[in-house]
C-alpha positions, 0 to 999 in steps of 0.5 A: 498483502500490505494491507495485512501487515499494515493489520499486524503494525496497528495490532502491535502499536496498539500493544504498545500503547496498553503496556504504557500507563497514561502518565508515561503516554500524556507526559511524553510528546508525539515524538518521543511518545513515538520512540517509546511505543516501538520500544515497548513494542512485540518484537515481531513490530521490527519484522513486519515493518521490514516487510512493510518496506520491502512490499513497498520497494518492491512494487516500485521498482518491479513498476519502474524497470519493466516495459508494461509498468506492471507493479506486483499485484499486477502480476498476481491478479493477472492485469495490466494497464491500459492507457487511452480514451475513459469507454464510460465518459460523462462527457460527450467527445471528452478526450481525457486519458485515464489508466485502465486495468484489464485482464490480459484475456479479457475481451476489448471491445471498442466504441 
């Protein structure tokens, strides 16, 4: 979802740059150019940026306020976060903790 919204935002900014003249684009500083690009961007650019913010904050809030620390994309994909030792460590006896994503119905093998 975030990838699609990001691509739409990028397309809107490309359209905005194409609406500007070369003289206008190069005469403006970074911040002024960014403000001008937002002004000349298509109308749907604002909606896309709002949707991106809603998605990002909902991911964060969902993850922070559920017991298993699952984000929205985890619920959609049906994955869970497992904390523990890395099953395939490169160094024998490596006790580093890692986060592993697994499907809830997948079999878990102990080593």
